N, C-alpha and C positions, 0 to 999 in steps of 0.2 A: 350380893354386895352389901357390906355393912355401912352404917351411916358415916363412920370415920373415913372409909375409903371414898364415899360419895363426896364428902366435904373436901378431901384432898384433891379430887379430880375436877372440882368446880373451879372454873376460871373467873377471875375478877369477882363480880357481884353474884349473889344468889339469884335464882330466877324468882320472879314475882308475878302476880296477876297482870300488871301493866306490861312487863317485859315479855311474858308469854303471849299476850294479846298482840303485841307489836310483831313478834316473830311469826305468829300464825297468819296475820294479815299480809306480811311480806311474802310468805310462801304462796298465798293465793286463796286461803280460806276467807270466805266472804259472807256478808249477811244474806239470809234467805236460802243458803245451801242446805241440802239434805246430806249429812256427813256421817259415815260410819268410821269409828276410830278404834284402832288397835294400838296398844301403848305399853311402854315400860317406864314407870316412874323413876327408877334409879338411873336410867339413861339420860335423864334431863339434868343430872347433877342435883345439888341441894336446892330445893324449892321452898320458899317461904310460904307455909300453908299446906305443903305436901299435895296429896291427891285432890283435896278440895280446891286448891288454887288452880290446878289444871282444869278441872271441870268448869269452874267459874270463868276462866279465860276463854275456853272453847265456847261457852254459852254467850259470853259478852260479844265475841266476834260474830257468831251466827245470828244473834238476836232472836227474839221469840218468833220472828217470821221464818227462821230456819228450823232445822231439826237435827238434833244430836242423837246418834245411835251408838251403842256399844254392845258387844257380845257379853252375855252374863251366864255362860254355860255352867252347868252343874253336873259334870260327868260322874260324880259319885252316886247319883241316882240312876243306877244301872245294874245289870245282872252281874253279881259277883263272880259268876263262872267265867266272865270275860276279862276280869281284872288281871293286869300283868305287872303294874309298876306301883306297889308290889302286889303279887297275888295273895289271896288269903286261903287258909285251909278249906278244902272241900267240905269238911264237916260243918263249917260255918255258913255255907251258902243258903240253906233253907231258912236258917234263923234270920239272916240278913234280909232275905226276901219277905219274910213275914213281919219284921219289926221296923224296917227302915221308914222313917216318917215320910209321908206323902209330900209331893212338891207343893210349896206354898210361895207364891210370887213375892210376898213381903218378907218371908222368913228364910227361905232356902238360900244359903250362901253360894257365891260363885266358887269354882275350883280351877286353879291355875290360870286365872284371868288377869291377875294383878290387882294392885291397890286402887287404881283409878276407876275401873268398872265397878268394883265392890263398893267404893264410895258413891259413885254416880247412881247406882240402882236404889239407894236408900233415900234419895232426894225427893222432897215433895214435888208433885206434878210429873214425876217420871213414871212411865208405864212400862210394864214388863210382860212379854208374851208368855203364853201358858205352857210351852213345851218343857217337860221335866228335865231334859238334858241340854237342849240347844236353844234356850231362851235368849232373847235380846231385849234390852231396855232402851227406851227412847224418850226424849224431851223435845217439846217445841210444837210447831204448827201441824206437823204430819205424824206425830207420835202415835195417835190412835190408829191411823191407817196402817202404819208399819207393824204395829204389834198385834193387831187383831187377826183372828182366824188363823193362827199358827197351827198347821196340821200336825198331828202326832206322827203320822207315817211320813217317812222321807223328810226329816225335819230341817234340812238345809236346801230343800228343793223348791218346787213351784208354789207350795203353800207357806213359804217361810218369809220372814222379814227381809231376807236377802233378795227375794224375787220382787217384793214391794219396792225396795230401794232401786232395783233395776228399772222398774216401770216409772219411777219418779225421776230417773236420770240423776241419781245421787253420785256422791264422791266418796272415795276411800282415802283416809289419812293413816299412814303408818308412822307412828310417833316413837322413834327410837327402836323399832322392831323391823324385821325384814318380811319378805313375801311369804315365808313359811307360816307366818301368823295371819295372812291375808284371807280371812274366811270367805270372802266373795268368790275366791277361786273354787270353793266347794260347789257353788251354784253351777259353775261351768262343768265341774266333774259330774254333777247330776244330769246335766243336759247333754253331755257328750256321749257318743257311743264308742266303745273300745273293748278289745278282748280282755277278759278277766273281770269285767264289771259285774258285781254280784250283790245279791240281796242277803242280808243277815237278819236274824230275829233278835230284837232288843226287848228289854223289859224295864219297867220303872213303877214305883208306887204312885198312884193318883187317887184323888178324892172324886168318886163318882157316886151320884145318888146319895150324898151325905155319908158315905162310908169309904174307908181306905180299901183300895183294891190293887193287886199286882196285875199290871196290864202288859201284854206283849204286843209288839207291832213291828212291821218291816221297815228296814232302812238300808241305805247303801253302806257297804264296807269301804270307807273313805281312805284316801292315801294322799298325804301332803308332801311326800318326799321330793317331788319334782316342782313344787310351787316356786321355789327360789329361782329355778331356771326359767319358768314361765314368766315370772315377774321381770327378770332381767331382760329377757328377749322382747317382752312387750315394750319396755322402755326404749330399747335400742331401735326397734322396728317402727314404732309409732311416734316417738318424741312427745308422748302425752303425759309423761311422769315428771312432775315438778319436784326438785330436790332442794333442800335448804336447811339451815340450822334452826332449831327451836331449843333455846337454852343450850345445853351441852350435847344434845342429840342431833342426829341427822334425821330429818323427816321427809317422807315421800307423799305427795298428793296426786291423785289421778282420778279420772272419771270412771265410774264403775262399769257402765254398760259396755264401752269399748274394750275394757279389760276382760270382762266375762266373755264377750263374743270372740276375742282373740284367743282366750284360753280354751274355748270349746274346740276351735280349729286345731290348736296346738296339741291338745290331749288326744283328739281323734287321729291325728297324724303320727304322734310319737309314742303313745302307750300301745305297744305291740306285743305284750306278753301273751302267753297261752291262755285260752278260754278256761274259766273255772266253772264249777258247778253253780247252777242257778243264775247263769249269765243273763243279763237284761238285753232286750232287743235294742 
């Protein structure tokens, strides 16, 4: 959506740090929360200060006693043999594997995450986990706990920031996006058992022992196609999803642990496809 269209769909006044802060507080975001945010800047309408204003509003509401987390995934640091949107010629694959710069928490940009996480990750005092594809950035009291020891293998599973947020009884905020963007549901996907769950081999460039190396590691072949159904049914069955306006967007706020626990049961019960090769127990 272009800026002209965003201006035209913005009702009354543009969003500001104070107005965003008021909307977030009315929704239920509170000081001291551990909060993972998935967002769309354009959904908010025209914001005075853009992504920076959204980050500041979130931090103002949470206060330094809270913790703000955002996914800062960099899917381009992956094996080109698996690229589909778009694919690249097979003749390029080995060149890409040999020359792609290694993951750098400060330098590597996000991919398809949006303007807000890309702005957030560059802020002083924001920490970023070390996974080359599935990193998360965090600010606040528990930032170090959430971003530390992010395992290379199974990057959205037990050794991930998502699992740390679960242990801390954190919250999920969907800011103008739906449950298809709700990364916490991947943690449930990792924990659930279902036919067709399989391991794939991933690759990425890393700095190891002061030199760039192409490293391969196992991970789950994830599938978010049913996440919107899981999220909708979670809200209907539990009543734990708070919905309200933030600027021009509809926002959803929910506790992460009950969401993940519900999704584990849902996936186990409803993903009934045929078993595939390398199925996990």
